[in-house]
N, C-alpha and C positions, 0 to 999 in steps of 0.2 A: 637494461632498462634505465633510462634517465628521466629526471623530472622534466615536465613540460616546459618548453620555452614560452608557452602562453600561460602565465601563472594564475589565470583566473578561472580555469576550467574545472568544474566539479560535476560528475566524477572525472577522474583523471583518465584520459584515453590510453590505449595500448601503445600507440605510436603517433608522434606528432613531428612533422617535418616542415618548418617554416620556409617560405620563399620570399622573393622580393616583390614589392608592389602591393596593391590593394584592389578589391572589387567594390565598385560603388553602385548601390541601388539607385535607380532613376525612375522618373515618372512613367517612362515607356518600358520598364522591365516587365517581362512576361515569364510565366512558369510553364515548363513542359513536363508532362508526367505520363508514365505508362498507366495502364488500367489498374495494375496492382498498387500503384502509389497514389491513386486518386484521393483517398481520404487524407493521408499525410500531407499531400500538396495543398489540399483545401485548408487544412489546419494551419499550415505555415502562412498561407495567404491571409487568413483571418487575423493572425497575430500582427503581421507586417502592415496590413491595411490600416489598422486602428491608429498606429503611431506615425506612419509615413504619409498617409493620405493618398497613396498610390493605388491605382486600380488593380494591378497585378492579375491580369486575366490568366486562366489556366487552359492549356490546349495540349494536344498529343503530338504536335509536329515541331514546334520551335520554341525556344526560350533561353534566356541567359541564366535562369535557375532551372536545372535539369534533374528530374528524378528518373532514374533508370534502373534496370535490373542488372544482375550479373556481377555482384561483388565476389571477391576471391573466396575460395572454399573455406579458408580459415576464419572468415567472418561469420560463417554458419547462418542461422536464420535471423538472429537478433543483431548481428554486427552490421557495419556499414563502412563505406569508403567515402570520404568527403574531400573533394579537391576544389580549392578556391584559387582562381587566377584572375587577372585583370579582365579577361573576356567573359568568364562564366563561373558559375557555382555548379558542380556536378556531384550528385549524391547517388551512389550505387549501393544497392542492398538486395537481399534475396527474399525479402518478405516485407509486408507493411510494417511489421515490428521494427525491422532495421531502419526503415525510413523515418519512423517516429523517433527513434533514438538519435538519428542524425540531426533531426530538427532541434532536439534539446541542445545539442552541441552548437549548432549554427546560431541559435539565439544568443548563446554566451559569447560568440565572436563579435556580436554587434554591440554598439553602445547600449548601456542599461536602459536608456530612455525608449528603446524599442519595445519595452514591456508596457509602456503607458497605454491607457485606454482612450486617449485623445491625441489629436495631431500634434506632433512635435517638429521642431526645426532640425533639418539635416545638417550636414551631409551624413549619409548612411554608408559607412565604409567597413569592409571586412578585410582583415589581413590575408594575404596570399598564404596558403598552407595546404598541406596534404595530411590527412588524418586517416589512420587505419585502426579500427576499434571493434571490440566485441566484449561481452560481459564475462566476468568471473563466474557468476552463478546465474542460473535461469530465473529463479524466484527472487524478485526485489520488491518487497512488499511494505505497505503501510496499512495498519488496522485502525479503524475509527469505531469506537463504541457509541452507538446511537441508542442504546437501551437504557443506560443509567440516566443520561440526559438526551433528549431527542433533538436532532438537528434536521432542519428543513431540507428539501431537495436542493434549494439554491445554496444553502450552506455546504452541503456535501459536494455540489458541483464546484464550489470555490476551492475546496480542499483538493479535489481531483485535478484542477488546473495547476495548483501549486506543486503537487507531487509529480505530475507529469514532466515538469521542467528538470527533474533529476533522474530521469530514466527509470522511475518506479513503474513496474508493469502489472502489479496486483494491488487492488484495493479490497481488503478484507473488512466487511461490514458485520459487526457484532450486533445482530438484530433482535436478540431476545435475552432476557435475564429476569431476575426476581422483580425488578422495578418496572419493567415494561416489555410488551410484545409489540414490535414495530412494523411488521409486515402483514398485510391482509392475507388471510387464508380463507378462501371462499367456502370450503367445506366445514370450517370451524369459525364462524364469523365473530363469536364473542371474544376470540383471542385479541382482536384489536378494539372491539366495542367496549370490552371491560378491561382486559389486560393491557391495552394500549392507551389507557386514559390517565396514567400516572407516571411519575418519574421521581428521582431523588430530590428531596426537598419539598415534595408535596404538590407541585404544579399539576393541574389536571386539564384535560381537553382531548381533542382528536390528535394524539401524538403518535401518528403512524403513517406509513406509506401505503397508498393503494397499490394494487398490483400494476396498474398503468404507470404510476409514479416510479415504482421500482424499475420497471422495464425501461423507462426513460433514463434513469440513472445509469443502468447497465449500458445503454446505447451511448450516452454522453461519455462515459468512461472509455468505451471501445473506440470512439472517435478521437481519442487522445492516446491510444495505444495501451489502455489499461483494462485488465480483466477483473470483474467483480467476483469475489468469493463470499457467498452468504454464510453466516454462521447461525445455526439453530442450536442453542446450548442445551444439552441433555446429558444425563438424567437429572443433574442438579441445576442450580440457577434457573429454576422453573416456577417460581412462585406466581409470576404473572399468568402463566397458563393454568396453574392450579386454582387461582382466584377466578378464572373465567369459566372453568368446567369442573364441577364437583366430582365427576366420575374419574378424574385423573388423580384423586386422592384415595388413600386406603380406606378412609372412613366415609367417603362419598359426601364430604362437606367441603364447600368452597373455602379456600384460605382467604384471610383478609388481605387487602392491598398492602404492599410493603414499599416504603419510600426511604428506607435507611441505606446503609452501605455495608452491613455485615454480609458474610458469605458462608456457604456450607450448610445451611439449615434446611434447604428444600430438596425434595426428591419426588419424581413421578412414582406412581404405584407400579412397582416392578412386576408383580405377579397377576396383573389384570390384563386381559386380552384387549380391552378398550385402549390401553396405553399404546399398544403397538399399532392398532388401527389409527389412532391419533398421529403417531410418529410417521407412519407410512403416508398418510394423507398430506402431512406437512412436507415431507421429503418429495413426494410426487409433484406437488404444486410448485415448490421452490425450484426443483430441478427443471421443470418445464419453463420457468421464467428466466432461467440462468443459462446462457449458452456456453459459459466457461466450463472447464473440465472438473472443477473441484466443488465440494460441499463440505463445510466445516461443521462437525458435530459436537464441538465443545468438549465435554467430558471431564472438565477440571473441577476440583474442589467439591466432589460429590461426597461430602463428609457424612451425610445422613444416609448414605447407601452402603450397605455392607459390601465387602470384597466379593462375596459370592453373588449377591444380587447385581452388583456392577457388571461382573462377567456375564451373567445371564442376560442382562439388558443389551450389552454390546454384541453378544452373539446373535441376537435377533435384529439389531438395528444396522450393524455394518453391512450385512447382505442387502438391506433395503437401499442403501446408498448406491451400491453397485447395480442393483436391479434397475434403478432409474438413470443409469448411464454416467454416474459421477464417481470420482475418486475421493475417498474420505481423507480429510485432514482433521486432526483433533489436538487439543492440548495434550502434552506428552503422557499424562497418566493413562490414557486409553490404550496405549500401544502394547501394554502387557496382555491385552485380550485379543490381539490380532496377529495372525501369522501370514497374512496376505502382504507380500512385500510392496505392493502398490500403495498401501496406506501410509500416510505421512504424519509422524509425530512432530508437533511444534513445541520445542523445548523452551520453557519460560522460567525455570527456577534460577536461583542465585548461586547454586553450587556449580562445581566443575566436574562432578561425577554423578552419574545416574545409571544404575545397573540395568534398568529396564530399557532405557534408550540405547545403551551400548549393546545390549543383546539384540535389540531390533536392528541396529546397524549391521551386526554380524549376520542377521537373517536376510539382509539385502534392502532394508528400508532406507529411504533417504530421510534426512532430518532437517526441518526448518528451524533455524536458530533465532530465538528471541529472548535471550537471557535478560531477566527483568532489571538486573543491576547494571545493564549495558544499554539496552535499547527500548526500555519501557519509557515512552515519552510523557507519561503522567507522573513520573517520579520527580520530586523537586530537584532543581539544579543545585540549590543551596538552602540553608536553613532560614534564610530571610524571605523566601518565596511565599506569597499569599496563596498560590495555587499549588496543587499537587499533593502527593502522598510520600511517606518516608519508610514504608515497610521494607523496601529493598535498599535502603540507604539513601544516599544522595548521588545523583547522576548528572555531572556536568558534561560539557561537550567532549572533553578529552576522554572521559570514561566511555562514552558512546563510540569513540573512534579507536581507542587504544586496546584492541583485542583482535584475535585472529579467529574468525569463524571456523576455519579448517583445522585448528589445533587448540580449541578451547575446552571441549568436553571430552573427557577421557573415553577412549574407545570409538570416538566419532572423528574420523580424519577427513581430509579435504574431499576425497571421492564419495564420502557419505553425506555431504552437505547439499541439501536441495536449494538453499538460499538463506537470505536474511530478511526478517520482517520486523518493523518497528511499530508496536501496538501503542495506541493512545486511548486509555480508559478515561471515563468522563465523570467519575464521582464528584470532582471539584470543578469540572470544566463545563461551562454553560453557553458560551458564545464562540463565534468564529475567531474573534480576537484572542480568546483563551486558547483555542486550538492552535493558533499560529504561534503564540508565545511559548507553548510547551513543545511544539514540533520543530520550530526553527530557532537555532541552527542545527539541532541534533539530527533531524531527519536527513539533512544533507550529508552529515557524517556517516549515517547508516547507509545511505545510497552509495557513498564512496566505497565502503567496505564490500558492498554487494556487487559492485560493477568493476572497480579498478583492479588492475593486476596486483597481486600480493607483493610483488617486488618493489612497488613504490610506496608501501605503507611506512609513513614517516610523519609523525605529528608536526615536527618543526617545518617541514615542507608543506604539509597540508593546511596548517592554520592560516597562512597568508592567502591561499586559494579560497578558503572558506570565508575569510574576511572580505574578499572581493565581491562576495554575493550581497553584501549589505546595501550597496547602492541600488542593485536590482530589486531587492526586497522593498526598499523605501519607495521606489517608483511604483511598485505594485500595491503599496499600502499594507504590506505584511507586517504584523505586529511581533517581530522577532525579539528574542531575548538577547541583549548585548552582553554575553558572558565575558567576564574579565580575562578569561583564558585565551581569547581571540584578539589579535591585533587589528581591531576595526579601524578603517580609515577615518580621518577627521572629516566632519561635515563642513561644507562651505558656509 
């Protein structure tokens, strides 16, 4: 495995073979697409039309940009083959996911001005190349916490567009916490009417998504190759629900709203049947709104719930997730209560040992890797940052990049790893500009780990490829953090 002769690609492809010449997009360029590639072809056309001003019609018979089926078997369902010659651009993949991933690479082969939302002056040339590519891990995720601070559908869509450019295929939405309940549940309307009215810092209002808005977000993500994973955090992190419905508390008294940032103080009433009626209703409605395979049940920092009560709760709740056709993901604490190898622990601690997670791996569970001192995007880059937290230390770009998900946690080897996910909690993050500053460039580093072959893992080679993203981000208006660890190009 050698480093790419195209030094600006992130994530690094499996195989890159450059050729002589270029392909030039022209006003009469057309796009040919099979039925399976229709949505990816439409997405590419939307991106290119804005900046080129070309019509780029899509049809199923002819075109110099060609989406077709039949990638080689080693590309599996998410990989692709991308061949650029002077005559044509041909993308072969075995699924829409593969076509979406090819689009992410093709965009980076074009001048960064291709990302502009207004017409730019060409020419629009792509170097002749042959790329064979597939991901290291299936799950390449980003998490956005919309509970501590609420983000509008438009703000979430902006983040979806940004993460799609780096072959992220899962968006994990942290929808509920002590400070707010963000998704309408029709059978329990006060969850958003009351629990969805506050956030960290005390702002009030209708800070939630209707079910229609949530479904629109799910569709928007799917149209960019991304599957939404909803998180309903239980049995702790539940003050917003307990403020909405008194019966969810042991004493039948509603909790006061909470707009601080402490954790671990809340717990649903474990021994009341109404709790499980509530949880089942929520799971049923959320599952029906979410076509993806996963539902995240939280399970972390349940410090006010005894070990015995926690086990009792999970024994009743995990079967409900399966009942409604979903696979449960949870923060890794929950895995000590599950012997179903389909359930997935998301490891978030700062240690490199965890007996419960290692035991789960031995039982056949896959592990989603999110160590906080590596890929938590809300942790400060350095101690001069006005945004972010420090409980996991400081996490600059090299910290996010310089670890091996397949050899990081004792007892969890490469074959046990489901993937990598970069969470962004929002205790201090209130705007899209804040989100971007904390996410970029670290999210691109996490995406590299999750996609690129382990053999190319080398900071000195990666840093210039990461630096090459700066011009693209500037065109897009991304408020990235110019970490001094990265050799950013000089601005003109």
